[in-house]
C-alpha positions in Angstrom: -23.4 5.8 35.6 -24.4 6.6 32.0 -25.7 10.2 31.8 -26.3 10.1 28.0 -27.9 6.8 27.1 -28.0 5.7 23.4 -31.7 5.2 23.4 -34.6 7.4 24.4 -36.4 6.6 27.6 -39.5 5.4 25.6 -37.7 2.7 23.6 -36.2 -0.3 25.3 -32.5 -1.0 25.0 -31.3 -2.8 21.9 -30.4 -6.0 23.8 -34.0 -6.4 25.0 -35.4 -5.8 21.5 -33.0 -8.4 20.0 -33.7 -11.0 22.7 -37.5 -10.5 22.3 -37.3 -10.8 18.5 -35.3 -14.0 18.8 -37.8 -15.5 21.3 -40.7 -14.5 19.0 -38.9 -16.3 16.1 -38.5 -19.3 18.4 -34.7 -19.5 17.7 -31.9 -20.5 20.0 -29.0 -18.1 20.4 -26.8 -20.4 18.3 -29.4 -20.6 15.5 -29.9 -16.8 15.4 -26.2 -16.2 15.4 -25.7 -18.7 12.6 -28.5 -17.0 10.6 -26.8 -13.6 11.0 -23.3 -15.0 10.3 -22.1 -14.2 13.8 -20.4 -16.2 16.4 -22.7 -17.0 19.3 -20.5 -15.1 21.8 -21.0 -11.9 19.8 -24.8 -12.5 19.6 -24.9 -13.0 23.4 -23.0 -9.8 24.0 -25.4 -7.9 21.7 -28.4 -9.2 23.6 -26.8 -8.3 26.9 -26.1 -4.8 25.6 -22.4 -5.2 26.2 -21.2 -3.6 23.0 -17.7 -3.0 24.2 -16.9 -6.7 23.9 -18.0 -6.9 20.2 -15.8 -5.6 17.5 -17.7 -3.7 14.8 -20.7 -3.8 17.2 -22.9 -1.4 15.2 -22.5 -3.4 12.0 -23.0 -6.7 13.8 -26.1 -5.4 15.6 -27.7 -4.3 12.3 -26.9 -7.7 10.8 -28.4 -9.5 13.8 -31.5 -7.3 13.7 -32.0 -8.0 10.0 -31.7 -11.7 10.5 -34.4 -11.6 13.1 -36.7 -9.7 10.8 -36.3 -6.3 12.4 -36.0 -3.1 10.4 -32.6 -1.5 11.4 -33.9 2.0 10.6 -36.4 1.6 13.5 -33.6 0.8 15.8 -31.2 3.6 14.8 -31.6 5.4 18.2 -30.8 2.2 20.1 -27.7 1.1 18.0 -24.2 1.3 19.4 -22.2 4.5 18.8 -20.3 5.0 15.6 -16.6 4.2 16.0 -14.4 7.1 16.9 -12.3 8.8 14.2 -8.5 9.3 14.5 -7.7 12.6 16.3 -5.9 15.3 14.4 -3.1 15.2 16.9 -2.1 11.7 15.9 0.8 11.4 13.4 1.0 9.2 10.4 3.2 6.1 10.7 5.5 7.4 8.1 6.5 10.4 10.2 7.3 8.1 13.2 9.4 5.8 11.0 11.3 8.8 9.6 12.6 9.7 13.1 14.7 6.5 13.2 16.4 6.7 9.8 18.4 9.7 8.6 17.6 9.3 4.9 13.9 9.0 5.6 14.2 12.1 7.9 15.6 14.1 5.0 12.9 13.0 2.7 10.2 13.8 5.2 11.7 17.3 5.6 11.8 17.9 1.9 8.3 16.5 1.1 6.6 16.9 4.5 4.0 19.2 3.0 2.5 16.4 0.9 0.0 13.9 2.2 1.3 10.3 2.6 -0.1 9.1 -0.7 1.4 12.1 -2.5 4.8 11.3 -1.0 4.5 7.7 -2.1 3.7 8.7 -5.7 6.6 11.2 -5.7 9.0 8.6 -4.3 7.8 6.1 -7.0 8.4 8.7 -9.7 11.9 9.4 -8.4 12.8 5.7 -8.2 11.4 5.0 -11.7 13.4 7.9 -13.1 16.7 6.7 -11.4 16.2 3.1 -12.5 15.4 4.2 -16.1 18.4 6.4 -16.3 20.6 3.6 -15.0 19.2 1.2 -17.6 19.9 3.6 -20.4 23.5 4.1 -19.2 24.0 0.3 -19.0 22.8 -0.1 -22.6 25.0 2.7 -23.8 28.0 1.1 -22.1 27.5 -2.0 -24.2 27.7 -0.1 -27.5 31.2 -0.4 -29.1 30.7 2.5 -31.4 28.1 5.0 -32.3 27.2 4.7 -36.0 26.5 8.3 -36.4 29.9 9.5 -35.1 32.4 6.9 -36.1 32.8 4.2 -38.7 33.4 0.7 -37.6 36.9 -0.7 -37.7 38.3 2.6 -38.9 37.5 1.7 -42.5 36.2 4.1 -45.0 33.3 3.2 -47.2 32.8 4.7 -50.5 29.4 6.2 -50.6 28.2 6.5 -54.2 27.2 9.9 -55.2 24.1 10.3 -57.3 
C-alpha cells in the first residue's frame, strides 16, 4: 500500500498520461520507444508505472514524454522519485581497501583527514618527487668527474692570466 503517492489525486498517474499521449500520436509501443531512443521493454514499464524495473527511470520518463510531445514540466509531480544519495555512514572504497594492505593502512592513517581526491593528489606529488630524485641520482652516478671540483685525468691546465 502506497501512503504517499508521487502524483496528486487530481492528476492521473504518469503511465496513463504516457499511454494516452502515445495512442493520440497513433504510435505503436516500439515506434514510440524508438523515437525516444529507449528499448521497448523500458517504454512498456514506464507506461505500466513500474519504475523500479527501469534504470534511470526519471530521465527516461522525461525523454519518453518529450518524444510524445508532452511538456515534462507539466508532469513533474507525476515523475518517478529522484535517485537516493549515498548515506553519510557509507565509507569510501579506498578506506575499505586500506584495511587489507599494511602500507595502505599507514597511508590512510597519515592522510585520513583528506578527501579521496586530496589524498590522490598528495600521493601523486610524493611519487613524482621520489621518481625525480631517483632520476637525478642515476644521472649523477654516470658522471666520472665534476668539472667544478676536479680536473680530468689529473692534468693541470695553464690558465692564461690577463
